[in-house]
C-alpha positions in Angstrom: 0.0 0.0 0.0 1.3 3.5 -0.9 2.0 6.1 1.7 -1.1 8.1 0.7 -3.2 4.9 0.9 -1.9 4.2 4.5 -2.7 7.8 5.4 -6.3 7.5 4.1 -6.7 4.2 5.9 -5.5 5.7 9.2 -7.8 8.7 8.7 -10.7 6.4 8.0 -10.0 4.3 11.1 -9.7 7.5 13.2 -13.1 8.7 11.9 -14.7 5.4 12.6 -13.3 5.4 16.1 -14.7 8.8 16.6 -18.1 7.8 15.3 -18.1 4.7 17.5 -17.3 6.8 20.6 -20.1 9.2 19.8 -22.6 6.3 19.4 -21.6 4.8 22.7 -21.9 8.1 24.5 -25.0 9.5 22.9 -27.3 8.2 25.6 -28.7 5.1 23.8 -26.4 2.6 25.3 -27.6 1.6 28.8 -26.1 -0.3 31.6 -28.6 -3.1 31.1 -27.2 -3.5 27.6 -23.8 -4.3 29.0 -25.2 -6.8 31.5 -27.3 -8.6 28.9 -24.6 -8.8 26.3 -22.0 -10.1 28.8 -24.5 -12.6 30.1 -25.3 -13.9 26.6 -21.5 -14.4 26.1 -21.2 -16.2 29.4 -24.3 -18.5 29.0 -23.8 -19.2 25.3 -27.4 -18.6 24.2 -30.2 -16.0 24.4 -32.5 -18.5 26.2 -29.9 -19.3 28.9 -29.2 -15.6 29.4 -32.8 -14.8 29.9 -33.1 -17.6 32.4 -30.0 -16.3 34.3 -31.3 -12.8 34.4 -34.9 -13.8 35.3 -36.3 -12.0 32.3 -38.2 -13.2 29.2 -36.4 -14.2 26.0 -37.9 -11.3 24.0 -36.4 -8.8 26.5 -32.9 -10.2 25.9 -33.4 -10.4 22.1 -34.6 -6.9 21.9 -31.7 -5.5 24.0 -29.2 -7.4 21.8 -30.7 -6.0 18.7 -30.5 -2.5 20.2 -26.8 -2.8 20.9 -26.1 -4.2 17.5 -28.0 -1.3 15.9 -26.1 1.2 18.0 -22.8 -0.4 16.9 -23.9 -1.2 13.4 -22.1 -4.6 13.6 -23.2 -8.1 14.6 -22.1 -9.2 18.1 -23.0 -12.8 17.9 -23.2 -15.5 15.3 -26.5 -17.4 15.6 -26.1 -21.2 15.6 -28.6 -24.1 16.0 -27.8 -24.6 19.6 -26.8 -21.1 20.8 -24.6 -18.2 19.8 -20.9 -17.5 19.7 -19.3 -14.0 19.7 -18.1 -12.5 16.5 -14.8 -10.6 16.4 -16.8 -7.5 17.2 -18.6 -9.3 20.0 -15.5 -10.5 21.6 -14.1 -7.0 21.7 -17.3 -5.4 23.0 -17.8 -8.1 25.7 -14.2 -7.6 26.9 -14.8 -3.8 27.3 -18.3 -4.3 28.8 -16.9 -6.7 31.4 -14.2 -4.1 32.3 -16.9 -1.4 32.7 -19.0 -3.6 34.9 -16.0 -4.7 36.9 -15.1 -1.1 37.6 -18.7 -0.4 38.8 -18.6 -3.4 41.1 -15.3 -2.2 42.4 -16.7 1.3 43.0 -19.6 -0.1 44.9 -17.3 -2.2 47.1 -15.0 0.8 47.7 -17.8 3.1 48.7 -19.3 0.5 51.1 -15.8 -0.1 52.6 -15.3 3.6 53.1 -18.7 4.0 54.6 -18.2 1.1 57.0 -14.7 2.1 58.1 -12.9 -1.2 59.0 -15.7 -3.3 57.5 -15.7 -4.4 53.9 -15.3 -7.5 51.8 -12.4 -9.2 50.0 -13.1 -12.1 47.6 -10.1 -14.4 47.0 -9.8 -17.1 44.4 -7.6 -20.1 45.1 -6.3 -23.1 43.2 -4.2 -25.5 45.2 -0.8 -23.8 45.5 -0.7 -21.2 48.3 -4.1 -22.1 49.6 -3.1 -24.6 52.3 -0.5 -22.6 54.3 0.2 -19.0 53.1 -3.4 -17.9 52.6 -4.8 -19.3 55.9 -2.0 -17.6 57.8 -2.6 -14.3 56.0 -6.3 -14.4 56.6 -5.9 -15.2 60.3 -3.5 -12.3 60.7 -5.7 -9.9 58.8 -8.9 -10.9 60.7 -7.0 -10.3 64.0 -6.4 -6.7 62.8 -9.8 -6.1 61.1 -12.5 -8.4 62.6 -15.2 -6.5 60.7 -13.6 -7.4 57.3 -15.3 -10.3 55.5 -13.0 -12.6 53.6 -14.6 -14.8 50.9 -12.5 -17.7 49.5 -13.6 -19.4 46.3 -11.9 -22.4 44.7 -11.9 -23.0 41.0 -9.7 -23.9 38.1 -7.2 -21.2 36.9 -9.2 -20.3 33.8 -12.3 -19.7 35.8 -10.4 -17.7 38.4 -8.9 -15.5 35.7 -12.3 -14.7 34.2 -13.5 -13.9 37.7 -10.8 -11.3 38.3 -11.4 -9.7 34.9 -15.1 -9.5 35.6 -14.6 -8.0 39.0 -16.1 -11.0 40.8 -12.8 -11.7 42.5 -10.4 -9.1 44.0 -7.4 -11.3 43.6 -6.2 -14.9 43.0 -3.5 -16.7 44.9 -1.9 -19.7 43.2 0.4 -20.7 40.5 1.5 -17.9 38.2 1.7 -18.2 34.4 5.0 -17.6 32.6 3.5 -14.4 31.2 0.6 -12.5 32.7 -2.5 -12.8 30.6 -3.9 -9.7 29.0 -5.6 -7.4 31.6 -3.9 -9.1 34.6 -1.0 -8.3 36.8 1.1 -11.0 38.6 3.2 -10.6 41.7 5.4 -13.6 42.8 5.5 -14.6 46.5 7.8 -17.7 46.3 8.9 -20.7 44.3 7.7 -24.0 45.5 9.0 -27.4 44.4 6.7 -30.2 43.3 7.1 -33.6 45.0 5.6 -37.0 44.5 3.6 -38.1 47.5 1.7 -41.1 48.8 0.3 -42.3 52.1 2.8 -43.6 54.6 1.9 -47.3 54.0 2.3 -47.1 50.2 4.4 -49.8 48.5 6.4 -47.2 46.7 8.2 -46.3 50.0 9.7 -49.8 50.0 11.4 -49.4 46.6 15.1 -48.7 47.0 16.1 -45.6 45.0 12.9 -45.3 43.1 12.7 -43.6 39.7 9.8 -42.1 37.8 9.8 -45.1 35.5 9.4 -47.4 38.5 6.3 -45.6 39.5 4.6 -45.1 36.1 2.8 -48.5 36.3 1.1 -47.6 39.6 -2.2 -45.8 40.2 -1.9 -42.0 40.0 -3.9 -38.9 40.6 -3.1 -36.3 37.9 -4.1 -32.8 37.2 -6.7 -32.4 34.4 -5.4 -31.9 30.9 -4.4 -28.5 29.6 -3.1 -27.4 32.9 0.6 -26.3 33.3 1.4 -29.0 35.9 -0.2 -31.7 33.8 2.0 -30.7 30.8 5.1 -30.6 32.9 4.4 -34.1 34.4 3.8 -35.5 30.9 7.1 -34.1 29.8 8.8 -35.7 32.9 7.3 -39.1 32.2 8.4 -38.8 28.5 12.0 -37.8 29.6 12.0 -41.0 31.9 11.1 -43.1 28.8 7.6 -44.0 29.9 4.1 -42.8 29.0 1.5 -41.1 31.2 0.2 -43.6 33.7 -2.8 -45.5 32.3 -4.2 -46.2 35.7 -5.1 -42.7 36.8 -7.7 -40.3 38.2 -7.9 -36.7 37.0 -8.9 -34.4 39.8 -8.9 -30.7 40.6 -10.6 -30.9 44.1 -7.9 -30.7 46.8 -10.2 -32.2 49.4 -11.0 -35.3 47.2 -7.3 -35.6 46.2 -6.1 -35.6 49.8 -8.7 -38.1 50.9 -7.8 -40.5 48.1 -4.1 -40.2 48.8 -4.6 -40.9 52.5 -7.0 -43.8 52.0 -5.7 -45.7 48.9 -2.5 -46.6 47.2 -2.3 -43.8 44.7 0.5 -41.4 43.9 0.2 -37.7 43.1 2.5 -34.8 42.4 1.8 -32.0 44.9 3.4 -28.7 46.0 5.9 -29.2 48.7 3.9 -27.3 51.3 0.8 -29.5 50.8 2.9 -32.7 51.1 4.9 -31.4 54.1 2.0 -30.3 56.2 -0.2 -33.5 55.9 1.0 -36.1 58.5 -0.8 -38.8 56.6 1.5 -38.4 53.6 5.1 -39.1 52.9 7.3 -37.9 50.0 8.6 -40.5 47.6 12.2 -39.6 47.0 12.0 -39.1 43.2 13.4 -35.7 42.1 11.3 -33.5 39.8 14.0 -30.9 39.5 12.5 -29.1 36.5 9.1 -28.7 38.1 8.6 -25.7 40.4 5.5 -23.6 41.0 5.9 -19.9 41.0 3.2 -19.0 43.5 1.9 -15.5 43.8 -1.0 -13.0 43.6 -2.9 -12.2 40.4 -5.0 -9.0 40.2 -6.7 -6.9 37.4 -4.4 -4.5 35.7 -5.1 -0.9 36.4 -7.9 -1.5 38.9 -7.3 0.3 42.2 -7.1 -2.1 45.2 -9.4 -1.5 48.2 -7.7 -1.1 51.7 -8.8 -4.6 52.6 -7.2 -6.1 49.4 -4.0 -4.2 50.0 -3.9 -5.4 53.7 -4.4 -9.0 52.6 -1.6 -8.8 50.0 0.7 -7.4 52.7 -0.1 -10.3 55.0 0.4 -12.8 52.1 3.9 -11.3 51.5 4.7 -11.6 55.2 3.5 -15.2 55.4 5.5 -16.1 52.3 8.6 -14.5 53.8 8.3 -16.7 56.9 8.4 -20.0 54.9 11.3 -22.3 55.5 14.2 -21.0 53.4 15.7 -24.4 53.2 12.6 -25.8 51.5 11.6 -23.0 49.2 13.5 -20.7 46.9 12.2 -17.3 47.8 12.4 -13.9 46.2 
C-alpha cells in the first residue's frame, strides 16, 4: 500500500473510532445492555441468558438488537444450539466486562469507606498457596480487622482469571503463568518445588532408589489436561522413557485428592507445602528438578485495590517470607 493509501486508511480508522465513541456516549447505550450482552456471552445462548437474568427471551433479544443497531455490527453468530461472539462481539464483551467490573469495584470501595474497618475481600484459590500462606494471611488480617469479611472461592485457573477480569474476584493466589494474561498483573511470592507423595503405607516407599519409570505403572492422581502442571508431568514421564500412567484419576478438588491419597494406594505430584503439612502423607524420593511452581498474587491490571485487598496482600507477602528458606527458593 502506498503512503497516501496508508494515510487514508489511518484517517478512516480515526473517523470510525470517533463515530463509535459518539454512538456509545449519545445516551442510547444503557447499563442493562452491557449486563445482557455479557450474560449472553457467558451463557452461550439468548434463552440461557434470559433464564440467568430472570427476564423473558424477547427482552434479551430486543436488548441485543438495540446494541447491534447502535454499533452497526453483529455481536453474535447465531447457531442451531446457541450463539458465539463474532470478532466485534469478543471486543465489545471484553470492554463491557471491564466497565461492569469497575462499577462493582466502585460499589465495594464506597461500602468499605462508609463502613470504616468493614468491607469484603473475595479471594480465588487453586491448590498452591491455599493450604499454608493464605490461611496464615487471613488469620493475621482478621486479627487486625475483625469487621472485614473474607470470601474464599476455589476453581480452576481459567475460571479464576475470568472472575478477576469480571470484578467478581479481588485477587487470586496460586500458580503464576510464565507471562501475565492480558488485563492481569502477577506478583510472585515464592517458588515451591513439586514432590511425588503417597500415604505412609504405600508400597512405593519400599522401593530402593525409586525412579519415575518405577512408579509409572502404579495408580496415580493427575491434574486435568491443559493445565501447566499436567503438561510438565507428561514431559517428565516422557523424559523418563515412559508414558503417562494409564491407571489414573484426573482431579482438581484438593479435598478429594487428599482423601484419596490418605485412604488408597495412589500417587500424586503436589506442591511441597501440601505434602509437608499433611501427617498422613510421605514424600517419595524421586526428584522432579525441573518442576517448580511460581506462587503469587494475580489482580486486574489498572484496577485500584481497596484497603482490605492491600492489607491482605501485605499479609500474604509476610507469610511467604516466613516460609522455610531451606525448603523453598524465595524472592
